[in-house]
VEXTORDO-106629 format. One record per residue (C-alpha): residue number from 0; residue in three letters; chain; x, y negated, z. Coordinates in pm, 1 decimal. Example, Ala and Ser with C-alpha at 12.3 -4.5 7.8 and 13.67 -1.06 7.14 Angstrom:
<recs>
{rec 0; 'ALA'; 'A'; {1230.0; 450.0; 780.0}};
{rec 1; 'SER'; 'A'; {1367.0; 106.0; 714.0}};
</recs>
This chain:
<recs>
{rec 0; 'MET'; 'A'; {-3.0; -2.5; 0.2}};
{rec 1; 'THR'; 'A'; {275.1; -250.6; 93.6}};
{rec 2; 'THR'; 'A'; {420.8; -157.1; -264.3}};
{rec 3; 'ASP'; 'A'; {116.3; -246.4; -424.7}};
{rec 4; 'ILE'; 'A'; {77.8; -597.7; -241.7}};
{rec 5; 'ALA'; 'A'; {465.8; -672.0; -339.4}};
{rec 6; 'ALA'; 'A'; {388.5; -548.4; -711.6}};
{rec 7; 'LEU'; 'A'; {93.5; -809.0; -691.9}};
{rec 8; 'VAL'; 'A'; {315.6; -1087.0; -535.8}};
{rec 9; 'ASN'; 'A'; {586.9; -1023.9; -789.2}};
{rec 10; 'GLY'; 'A'; {362.9; -1027.6; -1104.1}};
{rec 11; 'THR'; 'A'; {175.5; -1341.4; -994.1}};
{rec 12; 'LEU'; 'A'; {513.2; -1530.5; -935.9}};
{rec 13; 'LEU'; 'A'; {664.0; -1375.3; -1228.6}};
{rec 14; 'CYS'; 'A'; {362.2; -1525.8; -1437.1}};
{rec 15; 'ARG'; 'A'; {379.6; -1857.1; -1262.3}};
{rec 16; 'THR'; 'A'; {752.4; -1901.9; -1344.0}};
{rec 17; 'LEU'; 'A'; {755.6; -1794.6; -1664.7}};
{rec 18; 'GLY'; 'A'; {450.1; -2042.6; -1740.5}};
{rec 19; 'SER'; 'A'; {673.2; -2299.3; -1616.6}};
{rec 20; 'ILE'; 'A'; {952.7; -2277.4; -1864.9}};
{rec 21; 'ALA'; 'A'; {736.6; -2176.9; -2169.1}};
{rec 22; 'CYS'; 'A'; {882.8; -2484.4; -2334.5}};
{rec 23; 'ILE'; 'A'; {1232.7; -2323.3; -2303.6}};
{rec 24; 'ILE'; 'A'; {1168.2; -1952.0; -2361.6}};
{rec 25; 'ALA'; 'A'; {853.6; -1992.6; -2583.4}};
{rec 26; 'GLU'; 'A'; {951.5; -1730.1; -2841.2}};
{rec 27; 'ARG'; 'A'; {1094.7; -1438.5; -2629.7}};
{rec 28; 'LYS'; 'A'; {899.7; -1116.4; -2704.4}};
{rec 29; 'ASN'; 'A'; {982.0; -939.5; -2377.7}};
{rec 30; 'VAL'; 'A'; {849.1; -1241.6; -2184.7}};
{rec 31; 'HIS'; 'A'; {518.6; -1253.5; -2430.6}};
{rec 32; 'HIS'; 'A'; {470.7; -894.3; -2338.9}};
{rec 33; 'SER'; 'A'; {492.0; -929.7; -1960.1}};
{rec 34; 'ILE'; 'A'; {227.1; -1212.8; -1985.5}};
{rec 35; 'ILE'; 'A'; {-1.6; -1013.9; -2191.8}};
{rec 36; 'SER'; 'A'; {15.8; -715.5; -1966.8}};
{rec 37; 'SER'; 'A'; {-74.9; -905.1; -1692.8}};
{rec 38; 'LEU'; 'A'; {-387.5; -1015.5; -1839.7}};
{rec 39; 'ASP'; 'A'; {-491.8; -656.2; -1794.3}};
{rec 40; 'SER'; 'A'; {-448.3; -705.9; -1396.1}};
{rec 41; 'HIS'; 'A'; {-734.7; -607.9; -1163.3}};
{rec 42; 'ASP'; 'A'; {-626.1; -860.5; -917.1}};
{rec 43; 'ASN'; 'A'; {-778.8; -1211.7; -942.0}};
{rec 44; 'VAL'; 'A'; {-461.8; -1390.8; -830.9}};
{rec 45; 'GLU'; 'A'; {-238.5; -1214.6; -1086.8}};
{rec 46; 'LEU'; 'A'; {-488.4; -1263.1; -1348.4}};
{rec 47; 'GLU'; 'A'; {-508.7; -1660.5; -1284.5}};
{rec 48; 'ALA'; 'A'; {-119.8; -1668.5; -1304.0}};
{rec 49; 'ALA'; 'A'; {-132.5; -1453.7; -1631.1}};
{rec 50; 'ILE'; 'A'; {-387.3; -1719.5; -1773.4}};
{rec 51; 'TYR'; 'A'; {-205.6; -2005.4; -1649.9}};
{rec 52; 'ALA'; 'A'; {114.5; -1890.6; -1832.7}};
{rec 53; 'ALA'; 'A'; {-48.9; -1761.0; -2135.9}};
{rec 54; 'SER'; 'A'; {-215.0; -2113.2; -2209.2}};
{rec 55; 'LEU'; 'A'; {110.1; -2259.1; -2167.7}};
{rec 56; 'PHE'; 'A'; {282.3; -2029.5; -2397.9}};
{rec 57; 'ALA'; 'A'; {9.4; -2032.2; -2653.4}};
{rec 58; 'ALA'; 'A'; {80.6; -2411.5; -2665.1}};
{rec 59; 'LYS'; 'A'; {414.9; -2317.6; -2810.7}};
{rec 60; 'SER'; 'A'; {412.1; -1988.7; -2956.5}};
{rec 61; 'LYS'; 'A'; {187.9; -1862.9; -3226.1}};
{rec 62; 'TYR'; 'A'; {266.1; -1501.4; -3143.6}};
{rec 63; 'VAL'; 'A'; {117.8; -1550.8; -2798.2}};
{rec 64; 'GLN'; 'A'; {-178.6; -1737.7; -2952.0}};
{rec 65; 'ILE'; 'A'; {-264.7; -1443.5; -3180.6}};
{rec 66; 'HIS'; 'A'; {-196.6; -1147.6; -2939.9}};
{rec 67; 'THR'; 'A'; {-361.8; -1349.4; -2628.8}};
{rec 68; 'VAL'; 'A'; {-696.6; -1365.6; -2816.4}};
{rec 69; 'ASP'; 'A'; {-699.2; -1010.9; -2908.8}};
{rec 70; 'THR'; 'A'; {-629.8; -912.0; -2562.8}};
{rec 71; 'VAL'; 'A'; {-921.4; -1125.8; -2439.8}};
{rec 72; 'GLN'; 'A'; {-1171.8; -1012.2; -2697.8}};
{rec 73; 'TYR'; 'A'; {-1105.9; -641.5; -2641.1}};
{rec 74; 'SER'; 'A'; {-1102.2; -681.4; -2268.5}};
{rec 75; 'THR'; 'A'; {-1466.2; -829.3; -2243.5}};
</recs>
């Protein structure tokens, strides 16, 4: 259980941090994958952080724009 909480906190912090530096690393595919994967989270805090990061990356990267829309469409 402690590991699950730590993983959620790590995912949340990672997404918020990546969102904050989106203008520097906007085209890094491994970062895009991490953010898009976090959009599937069942934890609301991690999901909100992923949405925050995705919105900042979408402003800078066409790859994230396309794949984020696909992820959101298929998950609803």
